[in-house]
C-alpha positions in Angstrom: 8.7 -10.6 -18.7 5.7 -12.9 -19.0 2.7 -11.8 -16.9 1.1 -14.9 -15.3 -1.4 -13.2 -13.0 -4.2 -15.6 -12.1 -7.7 -14.5 -11.6 -8.8 -13.3 -8.1 -10.8 -16.6 -7.6 -7.7 -18.7 -8.4 -5.7 -16.6 -6.0 -8.3 -17.2 -3.4 -8.3 -21.0 -3.9 -4.5 -21.1 -3.7 -4.5 -18.9 -0.5 -7.0 -21.1 1.2 -4.6 -24.1 1.1 -2.7 -22.3 3.8 -4.0 -22.9 7.4 -3.5 -19.2 8.2 -6.2 -18.3 5.6 -9.9 -18.4 6.0 -13.1 -17.3 4.3 -15.2 -14.7 6.0 -19.0 -14.2 6.1 -18.6 -12.1 2.9 -16.8 -14.9 1.1 -13.6 -13.0 0.9 -10.2 -14.2 2.2 -8.5 -13.3 5.4 -4.8 -14.1 6.0 -3.0 -14.1 9.4 0.7 -13.1 8.8 3.8 -13.6 10.9 4.7 -9.9 10.6 2.0 -7.5 11.4 3.5 -4.1 10.2 6.2 -2.5 8.2 9.8 -3.2 9.3 11.7 0.2 9.1 14.5 -1.3 11.2 15.1 -3.8 8.4 15.1 -1.3 5.5 18.4 -0.4 3.8 19.5 1.5 0.7 22.3 0.1 -1.4 25.5 2.1 -1.7 26.4 5.7 -1.0 25.8 7.3 -4.4 22.4 8.8 -3.3 22.0 11.1 -0.4 19.4 9.4 1.8 18.3 9.2 5.4 17.9 5.4 5.1 20.8 3.3 6.5 23.0 2.0 3.7 24.1 -1.5 2.8 27.3 -2.1 0.8 27.0 -3.3 -2.8 28.9 -6.6 -2.1 26.3 -7.6 0.6 23.5 -6.5 -1.7 24.8 -8.7 -4.5 25.3 -11.7 -2.1 21.6 -11.4 -1.0 20.5 -11.0 -4.6 22.1 -14.3 -5.5 20.6 -16.1 -2.5 17.1 -14.7 -3.2 17.2 -15.5 -6.9 18.3 -19.1 -6.1 15.5 -19.4 -3.6 12.9 -18.0 -6.0 14.0 -20.4 -8.7 13.1 -23.3 -6.4 9.9 -21.9 -4.9 8.5 -20.5 -8.1 7.0 -17.0 -8.5 4.0 -15.1 -9.5 5.0 -12.6 -12.2 2.9 -9.4 -12.0 3.1 -6.3 -14.1 1.2 -3.1 -14.2 1.5 0.6 -13.6 1.8 2.8 -10.6 -0.3 5.8 -11.8 -2.2 5.7 -15.0 -1.2 9.0 -16.7 2.0 10.5 -17.9 4.3 11.9 -16.6 3.5 10.0 -13.4 2.9 6.6 -15.0 5.6 4.1 -14.0 5.7 0.5 -15.3 6.3 -2.0 -12.5 7.3 -5.6 -12.4 6.7 -7.8 -9.4 8.2 -11.3 -8.7 6.4 -12.7 -5.7 7.1 -16.0 -4.1 4.5 -18.5 -5.2 3.8 -19.6 -1.6 2.2 -16.2 -0.9 -0.7 -15.9 -3.3 -2.4 -13.4 -1.0 0.4 -10.8 -1.5 0.3 -11.2 -5.2 -3.5 -10.9 -5.2 -3.5 -7.8 -3.1 -0.8 -6.1 -5.2 -2.6 -6.9 -8.4 -5.7 -5.0 -7.1 -3.7 -1.8 -6.7 -1.9 -1.7 -10.2 -3.3 0.0 -13.2 -3.2 -2.2 -16.4 -0.6 -1.2 -18.9 1.4 -2.5 -21.8 4.9 -3.5 -20.7 6.1 -4.9 -24.0 8.8 -2.3 -24.2 10.1 -3.0 -20.7 9.5 -1.8 -17.1 10.7 1.1 -15.0 10.9 -0.5 -11.6 11.2 -4.0 -10.2 10.2 -5.6 -6.9 11.5 -9.1 -5.9 9.7 -10.5 -2.9 10.4 -13.7 -1.0 8.4 -13.6 2.3 9.5 -17.0 3.6 13.3 -16.5 3.0 14.8 -15.6 6.4 18.5 -14.5 6.4 20.9 -14.1 9.3 22.6 -10.8 9.7 19.5 -8.7 9.4 17.1 -7.5 12.1 14.5 -10.2 12.7 16.1 -12.0 9.7 14.2 -9.8 7.3 15.2 -7.1 4.9 14.0 -4.5 2.5 17.0 -3.6 0.3 16.6 -0.7 -2.1 18.8 -0.2 -5.2 17.8 3.3 -6.5 20.6 3.2 -9.1 18.7 0.4 -10.9 15.2 0.9 -9.4 15.1 -2.5 -7.8 13.8 -3.4 -4.3 14.4 -6.8 -2.8 12.3 -7.9 0.1 12.8 -11.1 2.2 11.6 -12.4 5.6 8.4 -10.3 5.9 5.0 -11.6 4.8 3.2 -8.2 5.5 1.7 -7.0 2.3 2.5 -3.4 3.0 6.1 -4.0 2.2 5.2 -4.9 -1.4 3.1 -1.8 -2.1 5.5 0.6 -0.4 8.5 -0.8 -2.2 7.0 0.3 -5.5 5.8 3.6 -4.1 9.2 4.4 -2.6 11.0 4.1 -5.9 8.1 6.0 -7.5 8.7 8.9 -5.0 12.2 9.4 -6.4 11.1 9.1 -10.0 8.4 11.8 -9.5 10.9 14.1 -7.8 13.4 13.6 -10.6 10.7 14.7 -13.1 10.1 18.0 -11.2 7.1 16.9 -9.2 6.4 15.7 -5.7 4.8 12.5 -4.5 2.6 13.1 -1.4 1.6 10.5 1.2 -1.9 11.7 0.7 -5.5 10.8 -0.1 -7.3 12.8 -2.7 -11.0 13.6 -3.2 -13.0 15.8 -5.6 -15.5 18.4 -4.4 -17.5 21.3 -5.7 -16.4 24.7 -4.4 -18.6 27.6 -3.4 -18.8 28.7 -7.0 -19.9 25.3 -8.2 -16.6 24.4 -9.8 -15.1 20.9 -9.4 -11.8 20.9 -7.6 -9.7 18.3 -5.7 -8.3 18.2 -2.2 -5.1 16.4 -1.0 -5.2 15.0 2.5 -1.6 14.6 3.7 -1.0 12.4 6.7 0.9 9.5 8.3 -0.8 6.1 8.4 -3.3 6.1 11.2 -3.9 9.9 11.4 -7.2 9.6 9.6 -6.0 10.1 6.1 -8.1 7.3 4.6 -11.1 8.0 6.8 -11.1 11.7 5.8 -10.7 10.8 2.2 -13.6 8.4 2.1 -15.9 10.3 4.4 -18.5 12.1 2.2 -18.2 15.8 2.8 -21.1 17.5 1.0 -20.7 16.1 -2.6 -17.1 14.9 -2.4 -15.9 11.7 -4.0 -12.8 9.7 -3.1 -10.1 9.4 -5.8 -7.1 8.0 -3.9 -6.3 6.9 -0.4 -2.5 6.8 -0.1 -0.3 8.5 -2.6 -0.7 11.2 -5.3 1.8 13.1 -7.5 1.7 16.9 -8.0 3.5 18.8 -10.7 4.3 22.4 -11.5 1.5 22.6 -14.1 -0.9 22.1 -11.2 -2.0 18.6 -12.2 -2.7 15.8 -9.7 -2.1 12.2 -10.6 -3.3 9.0 -8.9 -0.9 6.3 -7.9 -3.2 3.2 -7.4 -6.2 1.5 -8.9 -7.3 0.3 -5.5 -7.3 0.9 -1.8 -5.2 -0.5 1.1 -7.3 0.5 4.1 -6.9 0.0 7.9 -9.8 -2.1 9.2 -9.4 -2.0 13.0 -12.5 -0.2 14.4 -14.0 0.1 11.0 -17.4 1.8 11.3 -20.0 1.3 8.5 -21.8 4.4 9.6 -18.8 6.8 9.5 -16.9 4.9 6.8 -19.5 3.4 4.5 -17.3 3.4 1.4 -14.4 1.6 3.0 -16.8 -0.9 4.7 -18.4 -1.6 1.3 -15.1 -2.2 -0.3 -13.5 -4.5 2.3 -16.7 -6.6 2.7 -17.0 -7.4 -1.0 -16.2 -11.0 -2.0 -13.3 -9.7 -4.2 -11.6 -7.9 -1.3 -8.6 -9.3 0.6 -8.2 -9.0 4.4 -5.0 -9.2 6.4 -4.8 -9.9 10.2 -8.5 -9.2 10.8 -10.2 -11.3 13.5 -12.4 -13.9 12.0 -14.1 -16.6 14.3 -14.6 -20.3 13.4 -17.9 -19.4 11.7 -16.3 -16.8 9.4 -17.8 -13.9 11.4 -15.6 -10.8 11.3 -15.0 -8.5 14.3 -13.2 -5.3 13.2 -12.9 -4.3 16.9 -11.1 -7.4 18.1 -7.3 -6.8 18.3 -6.3 -10.4 19.0 -4.0 -10.3 16.0 -3.2 -6.6 15.8 -4.7 -3.2 15.6 -3.1 -2.9 12.2 -5.6 -5.1 10.4 -5.8 -4.2 6.7 -7.9 -4.8 3.6 -7.4 -4.2 -0.2 -10.1 -3.8 -2.8 -10.2 -2.3 -6.3 -11.6 1.2 -6.7 -14.3 -0.1 -9.1 -16.1 -1.6 -6.1 -17.1 1.8 -4.6 -18.3 5.2 -5.9 -15.3 7.3 -6.7 -14.0 10.3 -8.7 -12.3 10.2 -12.1 -8.9 8.6 -11.8 -8.0 9.6 -15.3 -8.7 13.3 -15.1 -8.4 14.6 -11.5 -9.8 18.2 -11.1 -7.5 21.1 -10.5 -6.1 21.2 -6.9 -8.0 23.6 -4.7 -7.1 22.8 -1.1 -4.5 20.8 0.9 -5.2 19.4 4.3 -2.2 18.4 6.5 -3.3 16.0 9.2 -1.6 16.2 12.6 -2.7 13.8 15.4 -1.7 16.1 18.3 -2.9 15.8 21.9 -2.8 19.3 23.4 -2.4 22.6 21.6 -3.0 22.2 17.8 -6.5 23.5 16.9 -8.9 21.2 15.1 -8.3 23.3 12.0 -6.0 26.2 11.1 -5.4 28.0 7.8 -1.7 28.3 7.0 0.5 30.3 4.6 2.8 28.6 2.0 5.9 28.8 4.2 4.0 27.6 7.3 2.6 24.8 5.2 6.1 23.7 4.1 7.2 23.9 7.8 4.4 21.8 9.2 4.8 19.5 6.2 8.5 19.1 7.1 7.8 18.7 10.8 5.3 15.9 10.1 4.1 15.9 13.6 1.8 13.1 14.7 1.2 10.2 17.2 2.6 6.9 16.0 0.3 4.0 15.2 0.6 0.3 14.8 1.2 0.8 11.1 4.8 1.6 11.9 5.3 -1.3 14.2 5.7 -1.5 18.0 8.6 1.0 18.0 6.2 3.8 16.8 2.8 2.9 18.2 1.6 5.5 20.8 4.6 7.7 20.6 4.9 11.3 19.5 6.7 11.3 16.1 8.0 13.7 13.6 8.1 12.2 10.1 9.0 14.8 7.5 6.3 15.1 4.9 4.5 12.4 6.9 6.1 10.4 4.2 8.5 7.6 5.5 8.8 6.4 1.9 10.6 9.5 0.4 14.1 8.0 0.0 16.1 11.2 -0.4 17.1 14.0 1.9 13.8 15.1 3.5 14.7 18.7 3.1 14.4 18.3 -0.7 10.7 17.4 -0.4 9.9 20.3 1.9 11.7 22.7 -0.5 9.9 21.2 -3.5 6.5 21.6 -1.6 7.2 25.3 -1.0 8.2 25.8 -4.7 5.0 24.1 -5.8 2.8 26.2 -3.5 4.6 29.4 -4.6 3.6 28.5 -8.2 0.0 27.7 -7.2 -1.2 30.8 -5.3 -4.8 29.7 -5.7 -4.3 26.6 -3.6 -5.2 27.0 0.1 -3.5 24.9 2.8 -5.0 23.9 6.2 -3.6 22.1 9.2 -6.0 19.7 10.9 -5.7 18.0 14.3 -7.4 14.6 14.4 -6.3 13.9 18.0 -7.1 15.7 21.3 -7.1 19.2 22.9 -5.7 19.6 26.3 -4.3 16.2 27.3 -1.5 16.3 29.9 2.0 15.0 29.4 0.8 11.5 30.3 -1.8 11.8 27.5 -4.6 11.9 30.0 -7.7 14.1 30.1 -8.5 16.7 27.5 -11.2 16.5 24.9 -11.3 14.2 21.8 -11.7 15.8 18.4 -14.2 13.4 16.8 -14.9 12.4 13.2 -18.1 14.5 13.4 -16.1 17.5 14.5 -13.8 17.1 11.6 -16.7 16.5 9.2 -18.4 19.8 10.1 -15.1 21.7 9.8 -14.1 20.2 6.4 -17.6 20.8 4.9 -17.5 24.4 6.0 -13.9 24.8 4.7 -14.7 23.3 1.3 -17.6 25.8 0.9 -15.5 28.7 2.1 -17.8 29.4 5.0 -15.2 29.8 7.8 -14.1 33.2 9.1 -10.6 33.5 10.4 -8.5 35.5 12.8 -4.8 35.4 13.6 -3.5 33.2 16.4 -1.2 35.3 18.6 1.0 32.3 19.5 1.7 30.6 16.2 0.8 33.1 13.5 -1.6 30.9 11.6 -5.3 31.6 11.1 -7.8 30.1 13.5 -11.6 30.2 13.3 -13.2 33.4 14.7 -14.8 32.3 18.1 -18.1 33.8 17.1 -18.4 31.8 13.9 -17.1 28.3 14.8 -19.3 25.4 13.7 -18.1 23.4 16.7 -17.3 24.3 20.3 -14.6 27.0 20.0 -12.4 25.2 22.6 -11.5 22.8 19.7 -10.7 25.6 17.2 -8.9 27.8 19.8 -7.0 25.6 22.3 -5.9 28.7 24.3 -9.5 29.1 25.4 -9.6 25.5 26.6 -6.6 26.1 28.8 -8.0 29.4 30.0 -11.3 27.8 31.0 -9.5 25.1 32.9 -7.1 27.4 34.7 -4.1 25.8 32.8 -2.9 28.8 30.9 0.6 28.7 32.5 0.9 25.1 31.3 -0.2 26.2 27.8 2.5 28.8 27.7 5.1 26.2 28.8 4.0 23.9 26.0 4.3 26.6 23.4 7.9 27.4 24.5 8.8 23.8 24.6 7.2 22.9 21.2 8.9 25.9 19.4 12.3 25.0 20.8 11.8 21.3 19.9 10.7 22.2 16.4 13.8 24.3 15.7 16.0 21.6 17.2 14.4 19.1 14.9 14.8 21.1 11.7 18.3 22.4 12.4 20.2 19.3 11.1 18.5 19.6 7.7 21.2 21.9 6.1 19.5 22.0 2.7 16.2 23.2 4.1 15.1 26.6 2.6 15.6 29.3 5.2 12.1 30.6 4.6 10.8 27.3 6.0 13.0 27.3 9.0 12.3 31.0 9.9 8.5 30.6 9.9 8.7 28.5 13.1 
């Protein structure tokens, strides 16, 4: 395959021919797309040879769509991109992208995330993307069709860039699993522990839970390494997936998120569905187009840790945007970690489309891009932790404490609350006691760096004469969790029993 990737400036000139594109005050390009989020309802896996939770499409239909898409692409022309997802073996995966020439912004954004690599001996995965091809018979005339037997994904009808990047990462998930590792929907940052040794931390979380914000927020001397996906293997090594960042921009705050702000305001960055007025002035708090505004930029634009040699894993943080009884931080055992990882509890955001926004969700592994039986990734996570006893795992709530069933009232856990807790956790300054209701470790009330109602929700309910409500929530949540896990017959019993 011939790589005909233009320069970023050429991509920009091509994009600005489109009336939906505009230059911002920072001289970077913003595109308004038809589709504003991922389309899970239009995502299908080809055939029945692989056990998956994704709805299937028969091979005859897949082949028919392939012929239509190839014919369309031959007429429209395509950008041919190549590069690697991950930059180090065994995680390095050679990728080929064919992207409709009428969408230079998608090609430009994808190019920023790939690592350069030699593809003269072939590629491992292939993505074929025709955003303007709409086909009847599919939800909203769009589709993401996954052929895991041949590691090909075909996308049509959606012009949202996230479908391109996630198509590659979805296939990469399976390849990492097949090699004995696990791909985490997680950010990664380096830090110095209390003994002065450099370590890394994974921040696992669904889009919109604060994963990127937590990754890029400077905690003591931490440095961001990745914002979206990392691979972890039995030898304890962590591997990066991308050479850039795909960040949410809605509500972006230069004070709390200076690194992301620096990246997306650089002339080389690309913006998607961000509000820009007629004078090119950007308003990250204007949701006229969507609250799922995005931006890509290469990691070279901001200070970051070493992508080629990530320090040994020291800590894992599982994010959970809860709204009532999950403490701001809790320390959890290996089996508890695998259970909360499998439960993947959070509040949905605009990243998952209107069907998820604002709703309580359970997404196993907080990873909607793992294409196999989700029980497999939870089991693999437990296995990895059992082989890494030095790694500590924490559960962090980035939502609220004490909201009612209508999501009203309560107290918000702020970025500043989380910052103080993470900094103390990284330096091993927190003191723990057992929570009588869930069995994990919560911060001792006399040693909490923030108001203890956030680190011990039971105290909040006691102070507000709502303890009976608290007990009802506990009983309901435990039953709901067991009911959710019960259909996963391949799930390790140790994980199930820890609930």
